[in-house]
N, C-alpha and C positions, 0 to 999 in steps of 0.2 A: 504494500500500500504506500503510494507516494504521499509525502506530507511536507508541509511548509509552515514555518513560523514567520509571520510578518510582523516585524518590530516597527512600531510607528512613533517612537519617541516617548514623550513629547519634547518640544524644544527646551533647551537648558537642563537636560537630564543626562548629560554625558554621552549623547547619541553619537557625536562625531568621534569621540575617543573610542567607542566600541567599534564603529564602522572602520576606522583606520586600522585598528588592531586586527579585526577579522580579515580585512582586505590584504594585510601583510602576511597573513598566516593561512592562505587558502590551501596550500599543500598539507599542512598539519590538520586542518579541518577535514579535508578529504580522507585522510588516514583515520579520522574519527567517525567517518560516515556522514559528514555534513558538507553540503555543497553551498558555498557562498559565491554566487556567480558575479562576473564582471559585466556591467552594462557600460561599455565605453571605458574611459580612463578614470572614472570616479570611484572612490571607495564606497559610496552609498549607492542605493538604488532609486534615487530621486527621479530619474526619467520615468520610471514606472508609474509613480504617483502623478507626475505632471501630465502624463499622457491621458489621464482620466480627469484632470482638472481643466474645465472648459472656460474658465475666466482668465483671459490673457493677462499676463503679468511679466515683469522684468525677469522673474525666475525662469520663465520658459526660454527666453533668449539666452540667459546666462548658462542654462544647462543644455542648450541646443535642441530644445523640443519645440520646433517651429512647425513641424508636421506631425500631428498626434498619431495619425494612422501609420505613418512610417515608423515612429518610435514604438508603437505597440507591436508592429510586425517584427522589428528588430529584437525586442524583448522576447517575443514568442519564439523566434528562432534560437535565441540563446538558451532559453529554458528547455525547449524541445530537444536540443542537441545533448543536454546533460541529464535530463530526467529519465529515471528507470522505475520499474514497478515498486522497488523498495527504497527509493530516494528519500533523503531528508534534506530539505533546503532551509536556509535562513535568508530572508530578505529584510532590508532595513532602510526605511525612509520616513523621516518625521514629517515630510510634506503630506503624508496620508492623513495627518490630523487636520489639514485644511480642507479636506474634501467635504462636499455636501452629502446628504443622505443618498441621493441618487448617484452621485459620483462614486461614493464608497461601495454601493451595491454593484456598480458596473465593474469596478476593480475586482471585487470578490468573484463575480461571475467569470471574469477573465482568468483568474487563477484556478477556478474550478475546471478549466480545460485540461490542466496539467496535474492537479493534486486531488487526491481523495480526501485528505484531511487538512484543514486550514485553521491555524491558531493565530490569534492576534495577541501580541505582547506589547504592553504599554507601561511606561513608568510615569508616575504623577508626582509633581513637586508642589508643595504649598505655594500659593501665588504671592503671599506676603514676602516670601524670600526671593521672589523673582523681580521685585521692583528695581533694585539696583542693576540686575542683569538686563532687564528690559531697557533701562536708561542707557547702559553701556552698549548693548547690541544695536539699539536704534541709532546711536551716534556713529557707530562703526559702519552702519549701513547707509549713512548719509542723511539721517533724520534732522528735521529742523523744528524749532519751537516746541520741543517736547517739555511738558510739565509733569509734576507728580500726579496731578489729578487726571491728566490724559493717559498716563501710564496705567493708572488704576482702571480707567474705563476700557482701555485696550485689553488688559488682562481679563476684564470682565466678560469679553467676548470669547475667551478660551475657557469655557465652563467644563470642568472635568466630568460632571454628571451628564452633561449633554453629549460629550464624547463617548462615554461608556454606553449611554443609551443608543447612540447611533450605531456603534459597532456590535452591540448586543442584538439589535434588530437585523443587522446584516449577517452575522456569523453565529449568533446565539450566545447567551451569557456564559454558558459552560465552555465555550471555545475562546473565552478571553482570559488571559493571564494579566492581572493588574498588579503592579508592584509599586511599593512606596519608594520614592527617591528621598534619601536623607541628606541633610546638608553636610554631614561628615564625608560623604562620597567625594566632595570637592577636594578634600585634603588627602583622602586615601582612595584614589580612583581604582586601585587594584581590587578593593572591596566591591565596588560596583561591577567591575568586570567579572569577578567571581560569582556574584549574584546572577548576572546575565547568563553566564555559562551554565549555571545550575538549571536555568529555565530551558535552555536549548539542548542540554545534554552533552556538554563538552568539558573536558578536563582542562582548567585554566593554567595548570602548571606547565603545560607544553607550549603555551602561547608566548611569542616574543613581541614585546611592545616596541614599536619603532621609536628609538630614543630621540631622533631628530625631530619627530613630529609630536612628541609627548605634550609639550606645553601648548602648542597650537591646537592639539586635539582636545584639550580641555576648554577651548574657547576662552582664553584668558580675558578677563574683564579689565576695562580701563579703570585707572584710578580717578579720583576727583579732578586732578589737573588735566588728565587726558580728555576727560569728558568736556571740560570747559574749553579746551583749545579746539576741539571738533565742533562744539556749539558755535564758536566764532567762525570756523572755517567752512562748515557745511553749507550755509546759505549762499556762499560764493562759489562752491565747488562745481565745476562743469560736469553735469551728469553724463553727457555723451561727448565723444571726440568729434573733431571737425568732419571725420568720415562717417559719422552717424552711429558708431558703435558705442556700447556701454563703456563707461570709463572705469570698469571694475578692477582692471589690473593696477591702474594707478591708485585707486582707493585702497586696495589691499596693501600696496607698498607704503602708502601714507600711514595707514593704521599700524602696520608693523613698526614704522619709524616712531610714531607717537608712543607706542608701548615701550620702545627702547629709551626714549628721551625724557618722558615725564616721570615725576617722582611724587612721593607723598602717600597719604592714607587713601583708602577707597572712599567712594561716595557713601555717606551715611544717610539713612532715612529719618526725617524728622518725626517726632512722636505723633504729631497731629495727623501725619500721613499714615502711620501704622494704625492709628485708631480708625481712620477712614477705611483702610484696607480690611481691617477686621470686621467692620460693619458690612463691607461689600462681600467678603469671601467666607467669613467664619461659619455661618449657618450651612453654606454649601459643603464646607469641609466636614462638618459633623454628619451631614446627610450621606456624604460619600463613604465615610468610615463605617456608618451603619450598614451600608450595602455590602461592605467587605466581610461581614460576619464577625466571627470571634477571633480572627487572626490578631495576635497581640502586637505585631509589627505596625499595624495601622493605628492602634492606640498610641504607640510610641511616636509614630509620624505626626499625629495630631498634637501630642504634648511636647514637641520640640520647643525649646525656648525661642522666642521671637527674634527677629533681626536686631542687631545693635542699632541704637539711636544716638544721634548727636545733632549739634547745630549744623545748619547748612555750611558747606565749605566756603571760606572767604573767597571773593572773586580774585582772580589773578591780577597782579599789577600790570600796567602797560609795558613795563620793562621786561617782565617775565614772558608776556605774550610775544613781544618782539623777539626775545631770545629763542623761543620755541619755533616761531615762524622762520627765523634765520636758519635754525637747525634742520628744518624741513626743506629748505631751498637748496638747489644745486650750487656748488658741486658736492656738498656734504649729503644733502637729502635728495628726494626724488622729484621735487616740484620746481618747474621752470615757469615762473609767473609771466614771462614774456611770450609764452606760447598760448594760443587761444584755448587749447584744452589742457594747459598746464603740463603737457607731456614733453620731456626732453627730446631732443632730436635723436639721441642715443637711447638705447634701452635703459630702464631705470637701474638695473644691476650694473651695467657698464658705467653709467654716470656716477653711481656711488663709488665704484672702484677708482674711477678717474679722480673723484673728489678726494679720496684718501691719498692717492699718489700726489695730488697737488698740495694737500695740506702737509704731507711729509717733506715735500721739496721746499715749501715755504719755511718750515721749521729749520731745515738744514741750512737754508740761505740766511735766515736771521741769526742762527748760531755762529755761522762763519763770519758774518759781517760784524758781530760783536766780539770777535776774538775768543769765541768759546764760552762767553758769559751768557747766561739766559736769565 
């Protein structure tokens, strides 16, 4: 009997970390009887979900899903080539959480062509803990004019009970594996990976976590200073290049640079916002835990101490803003403000290396002209 576990996230529950680890260990997984297929060059299976999401978005262009019929055909060929009567597959895409009832049903029917048993695996995180993550991710994605109240309203549209109800109607409640995401998982991602492996039937001790991707895989959050600099930069950032393409490569380069150059504490949530979040989400969390039955892990999830609170971070000084913008500008950084799309004539990587060489040459020149004194 061919079976598949469809892991649907949700966002900010270590999904990318899991996907990158599984993609890097496909041979080991096969030796354990698990197929984690490759849909193109990505570690996740996001094209699968986007092929059934009929609301056009930037995500479709980013992932190359401009022809949904073609993407579905490509995915079908990949699965058909690997599936056998006793196959066990794992698919992972948090974009499935964005599907409507009808879209989710269509995706499920598509998978029924290949699999006799379909299980939906989802991790849920308390939304009051996601406020700072929402702020950080929104700034990294180019968001503008985000406020705490808007963040709460946006999280309110991601109702866990509605998500569980949707996939229960599609697959049946007994075919759902709903797991609590604990805040400690951020500090000990191996614990999350072990929990995930237990659900899909894999021994985690044989998995090699890609060291170079480890930090990025955890979707590192911006600190307060990084959020503030992007709040200033994002309204001016060209969303598309002069050639009409999304400026995503440059944005990723800028975010990496901001993560490298900003310092200080993380953004803290004011108490008044936490109070508002509890009013918005608290009753829904209690209702969710009641649905999960007597599992003590869910009671533990509900009783986690709330996020830390503090006063809002002081605004950056003009001097510090200028310093960070200078660090982002070529030759040291990826931004060339003289270009319409802010893209250097050279690739950003080559520009950065050129900037390092130029800086080293200037330091040598200054040391030589001062007789070795610095």
